[in-house]
C-alpha positions as CSV (number, residue, x, y, z in Angstrom):
1,X,-23.0,12.0,-95.3
2,X,-23.3,12.7,-91.5
3,X,-22.5,16.1,-90.4
4,X,-20.9,16.3,-86.9
5,X,-20.9,19.4,-85.1
6,X,-20.0,20.1,-81.5
7,X,-21.6,22.8,-79.6
8,X,-19.9,22.9,-76.1
9,X,-20.8,19.4,-74.9
10,X,-23.4,18.9,-77.3
11,X,-22.6,16.9,-80.3
12,X,-25.3,17.7,-83.2
13,X,-25.5,14.6,-85.8
14,X,-26.8,15.5,-89.0
15,X,-28.0,12.5,-91.5
16,X,-27.0,14.4,-95.0
17,X,-28.3,12.5,-97.7
18,X,-31.0,14.9,-99.5
19,X,-31.0,13.4,-102.5
20,X,-32.6,10.2,-101.0
21,X,-34.4,12.1,-98.1
22,X,-31.4,10.7,-95.8
23,X,-32.5,6.9,-96.3
24,X,-30.2,4.5,-94.5
25,X,-27.7,2.1,-96.5
26,X,-25.2,0.3,-95.1
27,X,-22.7,2.8,-95.2
28,X,-24.9,5.4,-93.4
29,X,-25.7,3.3,-90.7
30,X,-21.9,2.6,-90.0
31,X,-21.3,6.4,-90.6
32,X,-23.8,7.3,-87.7
33,X,-22.8,4.5,-85.3
34,X,-19.1,5.8,-85.5
35,X,-20.4,9.4,-85.0
36,X,-22.0,8.5,-82.0
37,X,-19.1,6.5,-80.6
38,X,-16.6,9.9,-81.3
39,X,-18.9,12.2,-79.8
40,X,-18.7,10.1,-76.9
41,X,-15.1,9.8,-76.9
42,X,-14.8,13.6,-77.4
43,X,-16.6,14.1,-74.3
44,X,-20.2,15.0,-75.3
45,X,-22.5,14.9,-72.5
46,X,-25.6,15.1,-74.8
47,X,-26.6,14.1,-78.4
48,X,-28.8,15.5,-81.0
49,X,-29.9,13.4,-84.3
50,X,-31.7,15.4,-86.9
51,X,-31.7,15.3,-90.7
52,X,-30.7,17.2,-93.4
53,X,-33.4,19.2,-95.8
54,X,-37.1,18.3,-95.3
55,X,-36.6,14.9,-93.9
56,X,-35.7,13.3,-90.9
57,X,-35.3,9.8,-92.3
58,X,-37.3,8.3,-94.7
59,X,-36.3,4.9,-93.7
60,X,-34.0,2.2,-95.4
61,X,-32.5,2.8,-98.9
62,X,-34.6,-0.1,-100.8
63,X,-31.7,-0.4,-103.2
64,X,-29.7,-1.7,-99.8
65,X,-32.4,-3.2,-97.4
66,X,-32.9,-6.8,-99.0
67,X,-29.0,-7.2,-98.4
68,X,-27.8,-9.1,-95.4
69,X,-25.1,-6.6,-94.2
70,X,-27.7,-3.9,-94.2
71,X,-29.6,-5.4,-91.6
72,X,-26.4,-5.8,-89.2
73,X,-25.4,-2.4,-89.7
74,X,-28.7,-0.9,-88.9
75,X,-29.1,-3.1,-85.6
76,X,-25.7,-2.3,-84.7
77,X,-26.4,1.5,-85.2
78,X,-29.6,1.3,-83.0
79,X,-27.7,-0.2,-80.6
80,X,-25.1,2.0,-80.0
81,X,-27.7,5.0,-79.9
82,X,-29.5,3.0,-77.2
83,X,-26.5,2.0,-75.2
84,X,-24.8,5.8,-75.4
85,X,-24.3,6.5,-71.6
86,X,-25.5,10.4,-72.5
87,X,-29.3,11.4,-73.2
88,X,-30.1,11.4,-77.0
89,X,-32.4,13.5,-78.5
90,X,-34.2,12.8,-82.1
91,X,-35.3,16.0,-83.5
92,X,-37.5,15.0,-86.1
93,X,-37.9,17.7,-88.6
94,X,-39.8,15.6,-91.2
95,X,-40.9,12.2,-92.1
96,X,-39.4,9.4,-90.0
97,X,-40.7,6.2,-91.6
98,X,-39.5,2.5,-91.3
99,X,-35.9,2.6,-90.2
100,X,-36.4,6.5,-89.5
101,X,-39.1,5.7,-87.2
102,X,-36.6,3.4,-85.6
103,X,-33.6,5.4,-85.4
104,X,-36.3,8.0,-83.4
105,X,-37.3,5.8,-80.9
106,X,-33.8,4.5,-80.2
107,X,-33.2,8.0,-78.8
108,X,-34.2,8.7,-75.4
109,X,-36.6,11.6,-76.3
110,X,-38.2,13.3,-79.3
111,X,-38.7,16.9,-80.2
112,X,-40.9,17.1,-83.6
113,X,-41.4,19.6,-86.0
114,X,-45.0,20.5,-87.8
115,X,-43.7,18.0,-90.8
116,X,-42.7,14.8,-88.5
117,X,-44.7,11.8,-89.5
118,X,-44.1,8.3,-88.1
119,X,-44.7,4.6,-89.9
120,X,-43.5,1.4,-89.9
121,X,-44.5,0.1,-93.3
122,X,-43.2,-3.2,-93.1
123,X,-46.2,-5.3,-94.2
124,X,-46.8,-3.5,-97.4
125,X,-43.1,-4.8,-98.8
126,X,-42.9,-8.0,-96.6
127,X,-40.0,-7.1,-94.4
128,X,-40.1,-7.3,-90.6
129,X,-38.8,-5.2,-87.6
130,X,-37.4,-7.1,-84.9
131,X,-39.1,-7.5,-81.4
132,X,-37.1,-4.8,-79.6
133,X,-38.4,-2.3,-82.2
134,X,-41.9,-3.6,-81.5
135,X,-41.5,-3.4,-77.8
136,X,-40.1,0.1,-77.8
137,X,-42.7,1.4,-80.0
138,X,-45.5,-0.1,-77.8
139,X,-44.1,1.0,-74.6
140,X,-43.7,4.8,-76.4
141,X,-46.5,5.2,-78.0
142,X,-48.8,3.0,-76.3
143,X,-50.0,-0.3,-77.5
144,X,-53.0,0.7,-79.4
145,X,-51.3,3.0,-81.2
146,X,-48.4,0.3,-82.0
147,X,-51.0,-1.7,-83.2
148,X,-52.6,0.3,-85.8
149,X,-48.9,1.5,-86.9
150,X,-47.7,-2.2,-87.3
151,X,-51.0,-3.9,-88.6
152,X,-52.8,-1.6,-90.4
153,X,-49.5,0.4,-91.7
154,X,-51.1,3.9,-90.1
155,X,-48.7,7.0,-90.1
156,X,-48.9,9.4,-87.1
157,X,-48.8,12.9,-87.7
158,X,-46.7,15.5,-85.2
159,X,-50.0,16.3,-83.5
160,X,-51.0,12.5,-82.8
161,X,-47.4,11.7,-81.4
162,X,-47.4,14.9,-79.4
163,X,-50.9,14.0,-77.8
164,X,-50.4,10.2,-77.4
165,X,-46.6,10.7,-75.7
166,X,-44.4,9.4,-78.6
167,X,-43.1,12.7,-78.7
168,X,-41.9,14.7,-75.7
169,X,-41.9,18.2,-77.2
170,X,-42.9,20.3,-80.4
171,X,-40.4,22.4,-81.6
172,X,-37.2,22.6,-84.2
173,X,-33.6,21.5,-84.0
174,X,-32.5,24.6,-82.1
175,X,-35.1,23.8,-79.6
176,X,-33.9,20.4,-79.4
177,X,-30.1,21.9,-78.9
178,X,-31.3,24.0,-76.1
179,X,-33.0,21.0,-74.3
180,X,-29.6,19.2,-74.8
181,X,-27.6,21.9,-73.7
182,X,-29.5,22.3,-70.4
183,X,-28.7,18.5,-69.7
184,X,-24.8,18.8,-70.0
185,X,-24.5,20.3,-66.3
186,X,-25.9,17.2,-64.6
187,X,-24.2,15.1,-63.0
188,X,-23.1,12.1,-65.8
189,X,-22.9,8.9,-63.9
190,X,-26.3,9.5,-62.5
191,X,-28.0,10.4,-66.0
192,X,-25.9,7.3,-67.4
193,X,-27.2,4.9,-64.3
194,X,-30.7,6.2,-64.8
195,X,-30.8,5.6,-68.4
196,X,-29.3,2.2,-68.0
197,X,-32.0,1.0,-65.2
198,X,-34.7,2.3,-67.6
199,X,-33.6,0.5,-70.5
200,X,-32.9,-2.7,-68.2
201,X,-36.5,-2.4,-66.6
202,X,-38.7,-1.7,-69.8
203,X,-36.3,-3.6,-72.2
204,X,-34.7,-6.3,-70.5
205,X,-32.3,-8.8,-72.3
206,X,-34.5,-11.7,-74.0
207,X,-31.9,-14.5,-72.7
208,X,-31.9,-13.2,-69.1
209,X,-35.7,-12.9,-68.6
210,X,-38.3,-16.0,-67.7
211,X,-39.9,-15.7,-71.0
212,X,-36.6,-16.3,-72.6
213,X,-37.9,-19.4,-74.6
214,X,-40.7,-17.2,-76.0
215,X,-38.2,-14.7,-77.0
216,X,-36.5,-17.1,-79.0
217,X,-39.6,-17.9,-80.8
218,X,-40.4,-14.3,-81.9
219,X,-36.7,-13.8,-83.3
220,X,-37.1,-17.2,-84.9
221,X,-40.3,-15.7,-86.3
222,X,-38.3,-12.5,-87.2
223,X,-36.0,-14.3,-89.2
224,X,-38.5,-16.4,-91.0
225,X,-40.1,-13.1,-92.1
226,X,-36.6,-12.2,-93.8
227,X,-36.0,-16.0,-95.1
228,X,-39.7,-16.4,-96.6
229,X,-41.3,-16.2,-100.0
230,X,-43.1,-12.8,-99.5
231,X,-39.8,-11.5,-98.7
232,X,-38.5,-12.7,-102.2
233,X,-41.8,-11.4,-103.7
234,X,-41.2,-8.1,-102.3
235,X,-37.8,-7.7,-103.7
236,X,-39.1,-8.9,-107.1
237,X,-42.3,-6.5,-106.9
238,X,-39.8,-3.6,-106.3
239,X,-37.5,-4.6,-109.1
240,X,-40.4,-5.1,-111.4
241,X,-41.7,-2.1,-110.5
242,X,-45.7,-3.4,-109.5
243,X,-47.6,-4.1,-106.6
244,X,-46.4,-7.1,-104.6
245,X,-48.6,-10.3,-104.2
246,X,-48.1,-11.8,-101.1
247,X,-49.0,-15.5,-100.2
248,X,-48.1,-16.0,-96.5
249,X,-45.5,-18.3,-97.2
């Protein structure tokens, strides 16, 4: 379900589950994390992530999302992408919804095609994304845009993400590969250092910051969403093929 291709020192990793519009399940998250680690072990100096067909990643597979092991697999994979000591470019060739947006923003840079769409519609189904995702989205897209995405479930077009800074360039997968190829001659230790500092300055570990107590409360609230009656209602509504009726409990 992950196609891995090496082009000199650039690894092209393609989500290949077109029948599900490349929706992530536990197995696919594990395979993508393994593919990133394998690419690094093989000497990749840059990584490009994209999706087969017309979607980048339509989100989490709702047949899997309610299982605890899926959430663990998702966040392990996202951390693997973030921590990769080389530039990671998301070639967003189509919709990147929910977990697809999470994957795109875990990358360092984003190249978007005309059909790219970003959104995090968790409030429609009673789920929640972790504080890291909200922070990262706010840093990249701006707090106002992040609020519209998270509080009103707004979706952002390719034009909007380019204008707002969430995307870095317009283009195709080939354009993303060309950009990645321009980076492979750069000093790898310097690139890895720059990436590490950028991550630590703008996304400090919650446990070492002065606001650690507040961060703990955020994570407790995050876990509370997943343990709530609304979470159960979202799951039941999907099984019964009806709109959910949330109560805030």
